[in-house]
Backbone as a chain_set.jsonl record, in Angstrom:
{"seq": "MARPENIAINRHITAEELLKRIKSLEKDTKVLQRLYFIKYRYEGVSVEDAAERVEISKPVAYIWQDRWNKEGYEGLKPKFDGGKPPKLNNNQKDQLKEILNTRDDWTTAEIRKLISKEFRVEYTLKQIRIILRKFGMNFSKPFQHDYRRPEDAEEILKKTS", "coords": {"N": [[0.518, -1.443, 0.005], [0.464, 2.036, -1.037], [2.01, 5.194, 0.864], [0.711, 8.014, 1.651], [0.713, 11.147, 0.05], [2.913, 13.592, 0.992], [3.744, 15.966, 0.789], [3.243, 18.99, -0.143], [1.75, 20.91, -3.735], [2.986, 24.113, -4.078], [0.915, 26.742, -5.624], [1.529, 28.589, -7.883], [0.556, 29.754, -10.107], [-2.382, 30.123, -11.848], [-4.673, 27.278, -13.085], [-4.959, 27.483, -15.365], [-3.553, 29.442, -16.277], [-1.126, 28.106, -16.597], [-1.905, 25.597, -18.844], [-1.759, 27.197, -20.709], [1.356, 28.268, -20.604], [1.968, 25.565, -21.257], [1.095, 25.557, -23.712], [2.33, 27.297, -25.402], [4.771, 26.256, -25.462], [6.109, 24.657, -26.773], [8.197, 24.353, -28.169], [10.623, 23.927, -26.541], [11.366, 21.109, -24.992], [12.374, 20.499, -22.463], [11.618, 22.312, -20.457], [8.92, 22.064, -21.203], [8.268, 19.125, -20.432], [8.527, 19.036, -17.992], [6.556, 21.016, -17.348], [4.234, 19.67, -17.565], [4.523, 17.788, -15.57], [4.028, 18.967, -13.607], [1.374, 20.209, -13.84], [0.272, 17.595, -13.848], [0.502, 17.17, -10.915], [-0.649, 19.082, -10.147], [-3.102, 18.523, -10.618], [-4.126, 16.502, -8.767], [-2.73, 13.864, -9.056], [-0.278, 11.917, -7.696], [3.404, 11.947, -7.017], [4.839, 10.019, -7.397], [3.313, 8.524, -9.405], [2.914, 10.988, -11.143], [5.187, 11.269, -12.093], [5.698, 9.11, -13.57], [4.171, 9.017, -15.353], [5.577, 11.387, -16.903], [7.603, 9.923, -17.626], [10.159, 9.415, -16.101], [12.616, 9.795, -13.045], [11.742, 8.928, -9.599], [13.229, 10.712, -7.606], [14.363, 12.649, -9.291], [11.659, 13.832, -10.138], [10.885, 14.617, -7.446], [12.622, 16.704, -7.043], [12.268, 18.332, -8.98], [9.359, 19.169, -8.136], [10.718, 20.34, -5.739], [11.739, 22.266, -6.7], [9.983, 23.87, -8.125], [8.354, 24.634, -6.078], [9.79, 26.391, -4.837], [10.681, 27.871, -6.729], [9.042, 28.735, -8.359], [7.962, 29.138, -11.908], [10.549, 29.945, -13.008], [12.286, 28.249, -11.676], [12.011, 25.707, -13.446], [13.199, 25.866, -15.513], [16.387, 24.751, -17.375], [19.395, 24.453, -15.583], [21.869, 24.589, -16.593], [24.961, 25.515, -17.524], [26.548, 25.445, -19.567], [28.918, 23.797, -19.774], [32.616, 23.482, -19.438], [34.414, 25.994, -18.815], [36.209, 28.526, -21.093], [40.121, 28.282, -20.969], [41.1, 30.399, -22.184], [40.356, 34.01, -21.762], [38.308, 36.575, -23.041], [39.405, 38.669, -23.662], [42.411, 38.159, -23.881], [41.37, 36.312, -25.931], [40.942, 38.338, -28.068], [43.894, 39.382, -28.2], [45.34, 37.221, -29.323], [44.058, 36.993, -31.343], [45.126, 39.57, -32.664], [47.748, 38.895, -33.004], [48.135, 37.158, -34.381], [47.352, 38.087, -37.085], [49.357, 39.563, -37.624], [51.177, 37.72, -39.13], [51.365, 35.46, -42.04], [51.39, 32.912, -42.016], [51.121, 31.285, -40.134], [51.918, 27.905, -38.249], [49.736, 24.947, -36.607], [51.535, 24.262, -34.45], [53.272, 26.525, -33.816], [51.855, 27.887, -33.313], [50.296, 26.925, -31.049], [52.667, 26.748, -29.321], [53.066, 29.485, -28.974], [50.774, 30.453, -27.396], [51.283, 28.771, -25.283], [53.471, 30.202, -24.352], [52.913, 32.812, -24.481], [50.632, 33.284, -22.77], [50.203, 31.24, -21.37], [48.949, 28.846, -21.228], [47.976, 25.773, -22.341], [47.179, 23.97, -25.159], [45.786, 21.386, -27.231], [46.659, 20.201, -30.526], [44.296, 19.749, -31.612], [42.445, 21.652, -30.76], [43.42, 23.755, -30.851], [42.879, 24.22, -34.224], [40.209, 24.431, -33.861], [39.981, 26.592, -32.365], [40.896, 28.277, -34.418], [39.125, 28.221, -36.455], [37.113, 29.593, -35.504], [37.697, 31.864, -35.084], [37.355, 32.657, -37.309], [39.54, 32.059, -39.029], [41.51, 30.462, -41.899], [43.139, 27.264, -42.181], [45.969, 25.709, -43.485], [48.068, 23.617, -45.178], [51.109, 25.314, -45.275], [53.127, 27.178, -48.177], [56.035, 25.674, -49.304], [58.714, 27.679, -48.832], [61.703, 28.685, -51.153], [64.632, 28.944, -50.373], [66.481, 30.032, -52.059], [65.444, 31.481, -53.802], [65.79, 35.109, -55.139], [65.086, 38.213, -53.737], [63.574, 39.968, -55.386], [62.223, 38.487, -56.881], [59.276, 38.772, -58.823], [59.727, 40.864, -60.055], [61.815, 40.33, -61.69], [61.058, 38.662, -63.352], [58.889, 40.035, -64.25], [60.543, 41.612, -66.41], [61.585, 40.13, -67.991], [59.721, 38.758, -69.71]], "CA": [[0.028, 0.122, 0.156], [1.19, 3.505, -1.184], [1.657, 6.011, 1.483], [-0.23, 8.974, 1.258], [1.394, 12.496, -0.475], [3.118, 14.595, 2.229], [4.461, 17.061, -0.228], [1.933, 19.661, -0.937], [2.492, 21.823, -4.534], [2.549, 25.223, -4.395], [-0.485, 26.773, -6.866], [1.926, 29.978, -8.52], [-0.196, 30.223, -11.255], [-3.624, 29.132, -12.192], [-3.884, 26.155, -14.331], [-5.61, 27.66, -17.137], [-2.444, 29.936, -16.73], [-0.371, 26.53, -16.94], [-1.889, 25.104, -20.332], [-1.409, 28.367, -21.634], [2.613, 28.116, -20.706], [2.366, 24.38, -21.956], [0.591, 25.575, -24.851], [3.145, 28.315, -25.87], [6.54, 26.368, -25.394], [6.115, 23.301, -27.262], [9.24, 24.132, -28.874], [11.549, 23.667, -25.009], [10.815, 20.26, -24.749], [12.603, 20.0, -21.238], [10.444, 22.879, -19.787], [7.767, 21.497, -21.519], [7.941, 18.092, -19.505], [8.419, 19.754, -16.576], [5.403, 21.925, -16.961], [3.285, 18.86, -17.72], [4.51, 17.189, -14.607], [3.372, 20.147, -12.863], [0.102, 20.375, -14.255], [-0.505, 16.126, -13.046], [0.557, 17.38, -9.33], [-2.242, 20.134, -9.391], [-4.63, 17.549, -10.888], [-3.728, 15.929, -7.35], [-1.884, 12.786, -8.791], [0.815, 11.641, -6.799], [4.343, 12.736, -7.227], [5.1, 8.747, -8.33], [2.203, 8.439, -10.748], [3.095, 12.24, -12.547], [7.033, 11.159, -12.25], [5.56, 7.865, -14.303], [3.668, 9.846, -16.918], [6.49, 11.942, -17.82], [9.049, 8.981, -17.448], [11.316, 10.277, -15.088], [12.522, 8.925, -11.849], [11.363, 9.753, -8.644], [13.891, 11.576, -7.142], [13.578, 13.703, -10.16], [10.629, 14.304, -9.691], [11.37, 15.285, -6.158], [13.599, 17.649, -7.371], [11.507, 19.497, -9.756], [8.92, 19.603, -7.716], [11.236, 21.247, -5.106], [12.167, 23.785, -7.421], [8.2, 24.96, -8.36], [7.495, 25.213, -4.918], [10.823, 27.446, -3.963], [11.42, 29.408, -7.56], [8.099, 29.065, -9.594], [8.423, 28.4, -13.304], [11.805, 29.913, -13.091], [12.994, 26.908, -11.089], [11.915, 24.607, -13.719], [13.917, 26.064, -16.479], [17.18, 23.952, -16.747], [20.547, 25.117, -14.801], [23.24, 24.224, -17.146], [25.996, 27.104, -17.683], [27.211, 25.215, -21.421], [30.409, 23.273, -19.848], [33.65, 23.576, -18.5], [34.903, 27.584, -18.988], [37.262, 28.431, -21.843], [41.055, 28.61, -20.76], [41.616, 31.79, -22.87], [39.252, 34.896, -21.743], [37.748, 37.316, -24.748], [40.783, 39.551, -23.945], [43.15, 37.189, -24.523], [41.525, 35.681, -27.388], [41.264, 39.507, -28.614], [45.051, 39.544, -28.283], [45.896, 36.478, -29.931], [43.731, 37.145, -32.52], [45.976, 40.356, -33.013], [49.323, 38.336, -32.94], [48.235, 36.06, -35.538], [47.224, 38.582, -38.0], [50.666, 39.912, -38.118], [51.635, 36.716, -39.652], [49.677, 34.832, -42.286], [52.079, 31.441, -42.775], [51.48, 30.268, -39.062], [51.912, 26.729, -38.228], [49.815, 25.28, -35.336], [52.368, 24.156, -33.457], [53.369, 27.356, -33.604], [50.4, 28.495, -32.265], [50.423, 25.77, -29.681], [54.145, 27.054, -29.114], [52.871, 30.944, -29.159], [49.674, 30.663, -26.65], [51.907, 28.64, -24.008], [54.686, 31.538, -23.905], [52.133, 34.329, -24.089], [49.173, 32.895, -22.186], [50.618, 30.193, -19.99], [47.776, 28.165, -21.142], [48.292, 24.409, -23.074], [46.307, 23.537, -25.878], [46.079, 20.333, -27.73], [46.748, 20.708, -31.752], [43.065, 20.093, -32.506], [41.829, 22.486, -30.013], [43.686, 25.279, -31.689], [42.454, 24.421, -34.783], [38.868, 24.952, -33.568], [39.871, 27.951, -31.823], [41.105, 29.12, -35.593], [37.909, 28.242, -36.869], [36.403, 30.158, -34.915], [38.277, 33.397, -35.351], [37.301, 32.867, -39.028], [40.951, 31.829, -39.854], [41.629, 29.424, -42.442], [44.307, 27.423, -42.099], [46.291, 24.967, -44.229], [49.761, 23.479, -44.925], [51.75, 26.34, -46.151], [54.129, 26.925, -49.158], [57.315, 25.998, -48.933], [59.552, 28.695, -49.235], [63.215, 28.53, -51.406], [65.541, 29.902, -50.068], [67.737, 30.652, -53.219], [64.652, 32.477, -54.759], [65.417, 36.347, -55.019], [63.599, 38.856, -53.253], [62.673, 40.81, -56.246], [62.011, 37.437, -58.117], [58.476, 39.28, -59.356], [60.334, 42.082, -61.108], [62.806, 39.676, -62.764], [60.128, 37.677, -64.343], [58.195, 40.741, -65.229], [61.564, 42.3, -67.344], [62.137, 39.131, -69.032], [58.686, 38.348, -70.322]], "C": [[1.232, 0.995, 0.198], [1.401, 4.211, -0.031], [1.42, 7.481, 1.279], [0.639, 10.254, 0.922], [1.486, 13.397, 0.785], [3.746, 15.707, 2.028], [3.559, 17.975, -1.079], [2.886, 20.395, -2.476], [2.086, 23.132, -4.262], [1.662, 25.634, -5.72], [0.68, 28.292, -7.045], [1.601, 30.445, -9.212], [-1.697, 29.227, -11.421], [-3.411, 28.127, -13.315], [-4.441, 26.457, -15.442], [-3.973, 28.52, -17.6], [-1.066, 29.071, -17.264], [-0.485, 25.969, -18.265], [-1.778, 26.132, -20.871], [0.269, 28.212, -21.916], [2.438, 27.036, -21.709], [1.883, 24.701, -23.201], [1.871, 26.259, -26.317], [4.544, 27.662, -25.977], [6.498, 24.909, -25.673], [7.24, 23.291, -27.875], [10.887, 23.679, -27.659], [11.058, 22.77, -24.452], [11.24, 20.151, -22.942], [11.774, 20.988, -20.021], [9.267, 22.414, -19.944], [6.99, 20.061, -20.366], [7.794, 18.191, -18.271], [6.917, 20.455, -16.073], [4.171, 20.915, -16.605], [3.453, 18.099, -16.51], [3.908, 17.975, -13.145], [1.873, 20.107, -12.734], [-0.593, 19.093, -13.432], [-0.773, 16.318, -11.872], [-0.861, 18.271, -9.251], [-3.384, 19.578, -9.891], [-4.776, 16.54, -9.856], [-3.229, 14.369, -7.694], [-0.699, 13.016, -8.604], [2.075, 12.039, -7.61], [5.057, 11.354, -8.19], [4.562, 8.973, -9.518], [2.821, 10.045, -11.897], [4.725, 11.632, -12.932], [6.796, 9.603, -13.515], [5.287, 8.248, -15.527], [4.702, 10.685, -17.635], [7.639, 11.43, -17.848], [10.385, 9.65, -17.369], [11.453, 9.732, -13.748], [11.945, 9.689, -10.537], [12.257, 10.559, -8.02], [14.221, 12.732, -8.213], [12.864, 14.743, -10.297], [10.167, 15.144, -8.655], [11.907, 16.564, -5.973], [12.946, 18.997, -8.028], [10.301, 19.823, -8.982], [9.106, 20.723, -6.732], [11.232, 22.613, -5.598], [11.079, 24.828, -7.836], [8.21, 25.455, -7.182], [8.515, 26.682, -4.206], [10.299, 28.865, -5.116], [10.21, 29.383, -8.724], [8.358, 28.405, -10.797], [9.355, 28.74, -13.329], [12.875, 28.62, -12.687], [12.735, 25.622, -12.29], [12.426, 24.963, -15.116], [15.517, 25.596, -15.956], [18.733, 24.633, -16.57], [21.697, 25.045, -15.567], [23.628, 24.973, -17.806], [26.143, 26.773, -19.171], [28.834, 24.818, -20.753], [31.336, 23.856, -19.288], [34.121, 25.09, -19.089], [35.809, 27.373, -20.253], [38.47, 28.666, -20.814], [41.337, 30.058, -21.023], [40.259, 32.549, -22.406], [38.729, 35.46, -23.422], [39.146, 38.226, -24.961], [41.986, 38.89, -24.511], [42.625, 36.821, -25.788], [41.713, 37.193, -28.313], [42.707, 39.574, -29.194], [45.429, 38.628, -28.834], [45.172, 36.793, -31.14], [44.753, 38.456, -33.436], [47.431, 39.815, -33.471], [49.386, 37.69, -34.251], [47.786, 36.923, -36.728], [48.244, 39.428, -38.528], [51.35, 39.052, -38.997], [50.501, 36.109, -40.53], [50.233, 33.378, -42.701], [52.385, 30.805, -40.869], [51.092, 28.708, -39.162], [50.54, 26.252, -36.952], [50.312, 24.919, -34.319], [53.026, 25.176, -33.217], [52.749, 28.314, -32.851], [50.307, 28.154, -30.965], [51.623, 26.924, -29.072], [54.069, 28.949, -28.203], [51.629, 31.018, -27.426], [50.278, 29.813, -25.586], [52.751, 29.544, -23.534], [53.507, 32.56, -23.684], [51.237, 34.653, -23.001], [49.333, 31.838, -20.609], [49.639, 28.891, -19.966], [48.266, 26.786, -22.585], [46.556, 23.845, -23.795], [46.549, 22.155, -26.887], [45.56, 20.816, -29.658], [44.848, 20.668, -32.092], [42.128, 21.167, -32.249], [42.268, 23.875, -30.719], [43.161, 25.298, -32.985], [40.987, 24.75, -34.727], [38.632, 26.179, -32.966], [40.049, 29.142, -33.523], [39.896, 29.231, -36.499], [36.967, 29.112, -36.12], [36.753, 31.479, -34.682], [37.833, 33.631, -36.772], [38.234, 32.439, -39.831], [40.808, 30.54, -40.568], [42.789, 28.667, -42.182], [44.75, 25.771, -43.12], [47.676, 24.886, -44.442], [50.196, 24.536, -46.221], [52.491, 26.05, -47.514], [55.585, 26.745, -48.166], [58.106, 27.095, -49.653], [60.961, 28.427, -49.869], [63.808, 29.047, -51.467], [66.649, 30.61, -50.687], [66.88, 31.533, -53.999], [64.908, 34.068, -54.251], [64.657, 36.837, -54.002], [62.964, 39.493, -54.159], [62.62, 39.685, -57.41], [60.747, 37.905, -59.405], [59.079, 40.193, -60.503], [61.521, 41.549, -62.062], [62.189, 39.438, -63.487], [59.363, 38.969, -65.065], [58.636, 41.647, -66.59], [61.716, 41.274, -68.017], [60.628, 38.886, -69.775], [58.076, 39.318, -71.075]], "O": [[2.292, 0.987, 0.824], [0.535, 3.662, 0.65], [2.238, 8.041, 0.549], [1.49, 10.388, 1.802], [0.546, 13.838, 1.447], [4.258, 16.389, 2.917], [3.218, 17.84, -2.254], [4.112, 20.478, -2.54], [0.879, 23.365, -4.195], [1.701, 24.941, -6.737], [0.527, 29.106, -6.134], [1.99, 31.595, -9.417], [-1.92, 28.041, -11.177], [-2.502, 28.039, -14.14], [-4.414, 25.736, -16.439], [-3.368, 28.404, -18.665], [-0.245, 29.395, -18.122], [0.541, 25.789, -18.922], [-1.631, 25.877, -22.066], [0.666, 28.062, -23.071], [2.661, 27.294, -22.892], [2.363, 23.932, -24.033], [2.124, 25.919, -27.473], [5.459, 28.31, -26.485], [6.835, 24.068, -24.84], [7.546, 22.169, -28.279], [11.953, 23.224, -28.074], [10.328, 23.002, -23.488], [10.368, 19.718, -22.189], [11.392, 20.545, -18.937], [8.506, 22.299, -18.984], [5.896, 19.959, -19.809], [7.043, 17.536, -17.548], [6.359, 20.459, -14.976], [3.338, 21.116, -15.721], [2.38, 17.576, -16.207], [3.517, 17.561, -12.054], [1.27, 19.988, -11.667], [-1.551, 19.195, -12.666], [-1.845, 15.947, -11.394], [-1.826, 18.134, -8.5], [-4.512, 20.023, -9.676], [-5.606, 15.658, -10.079], [-3.276, 13.575, -6.755], [-0.034, 13.942, -9.067], [1.925, 12.435, -8.766], [5.615, 11.477, -9.28], [5.112, 9.485, -10.493], [3.044, 10.022, -13.107], [5.21, 11.656, -14.063], [7.744, 9.197, -14.187], [5.898, 7.971, -16.56], [4.718, 10.706, -18.866], [8.66, 12.092, -18.035], [11.23, 10.149, -18.112], [10.462, 9.197, -13.251], [11.743, 10.903, -10.512], [11.617, 11.6, -7.872], [14.323, 13.856, -7.72], [13.074, 15.943, -10.476], [9.369, 16.077, -8.744], [11.732, 17.337, -5.03], [13.052, 20.188, -7.737], [10.053, 21.021, -9.125], [8.358, 21.692, -6.602], [10.87, 23.684, -5.111], [11.135, 26.057, -7.898], [8.09, 26.673, -7.056], [8.169, 27.585, -3.445], [9.873, 29.998, -4.894], [10.375, 29.914, -9.822], [8.883, 27.293, -10.841], [9.934, 27.8, -13.873], [13.895, 28.217, -13.247], [13.277, 24.548, -12.028], [11.985, 24.212, -15.987], [15.973, 25.8, -14.831], [19.165, 25.325, -17.493], [22.674, 25.564, -15.027], [22.955, 25.351, -18.766], [25.913, 27.65, -20.003], [29.825, 25.429, -21.152], [31.053, 24.814, -18.568], [34.072, 25.007, -20.316], [36.176, 26.231, -20.528], [38.125, 29.205, -19.763], [41.762, 30.813, -20.148], [39.176, 31.983, -22.558], [38.784, 34.912, -24.523], [39.765, 38.435, -26.004], [42.429, 39.187, -25.62], [43.347, 36.978, -26.773], [42.566, 37.207, -29.201], [42.879, 39.772, -30.396], [46.506, 39.062, -29.243], [45.909, 36.853, -32.124], [45.055, 38.318, -34.621], [48.109, 40.427, -34.296], [50.34, 37.65, -35.027], [47.89, 36.195, -37.715], [48.16, 39.969, -39.63], [52.192, 39.598, -39.709], [49.3, 36.079, -40.261], [49.666, 32.72, -43.573], [53.355, 30.187, -40.432], [50.217, 28.271, -39.909], [50.243, 27.223, -36.256], [49.764, 25.122, -33.235], [53.653, 25.002, -32.172], [53.059, 29.202, -32.057], [50.251, 28.888, -29.978], [51.261, 27.885, -28.393], [54.728, 29.412, -27.272], [51.958, 31.74, -26.484], [49.681, 30.124, -24.555], [52.82, 29.726, -22.319], [53.323, 33.034, -22.564], [51.04, 35.732, -22.441], [48.855, 31.772, -19.476], [49.526, 28.103, -19.026], [48.839, 27.109, -23.626], [45.461, 23.533, -23.325], [47.709, 22.007, -27.271], [44.574, 21.461, -30.014], [44.288, 21.54, -32.756], [41.277, 21.598, -33.028], [41.541, 24.819, -31.031], [42.818, 26.446, -33.263], [40.562, 25.414, -35.673], [37.562, 26.786, -32.935], [39.575, 30.261, -33.722], [39.699, 30.22, -37.205], [35.807, 29.064, -36.531], [35.993, 32.193, -34.027], [37.956, 34.727, -37.318], [38.092, 32.352, -41.05], [40.157, 29.613, -40.088], [43.723, 29.412, -41.884], [43.909, 24.906, -43.363], [48.462, 25.756, -44.067], [49.887, 24.612, -47.411], [52.517, 24.91, -47.976], [56.027, 27.216, -47.118], [58.091, 27.307, -50.865], [61.648, 27.821, -49.047], [63.953, 29.821, -52.413], [67.451, 31.417, -50.217], [67.393, 32.305, -54.81], [64.406, 34.423, -53.184], [63.769, 36.214, -53.421], [61.768, 39.703, -53.955], [62.9, 39.9, -58.589], [60.931, 37.624, -60.589], [58.812, 40.1, -61.701], [62.041, 42.193, -62.972], [62.47, 39.883, -64.6], [59.221, 38.977, -66.288], [57.916, 42.171, -67.441], [62.173, 41.635, -69.102], [60.923, 38.883, -70.97], [57.061, 39.052, -71.719]]}, "num_chains": 1, "name": "protein.A"}
């Protein structure tokens, strides 16, 4: 026999307002699922049964209800910040971009050494390529420079042709 429900749900908004939010938030599936859970709780369904209906575990259901009771609608929004913070802040990235714009023949290994020396941050070569793409820079294998080529090779070519 199941024990009686001992945690009440706070009614921050009316059932009609809740249904309006559900209908308007069909694109945000995480919040939508949580709103359905709250709707079932408004209807008097137990936490366990409401969790079953929206296909979540009982502990997660209690977390959602607790957030709803404390913060209302804002408590249902996911609190994910987007992962690990970047090693270089925006100012450092701007400085790096300025340094990279001084030359056009950087290799990823050279950029890796530059970042390590200037900012004391270690990146993999793959991550450096990702950073370059975010800067809108292209990277490719540089042309080999012939050490025997004279400085005024184009001028000489124009005179002879």
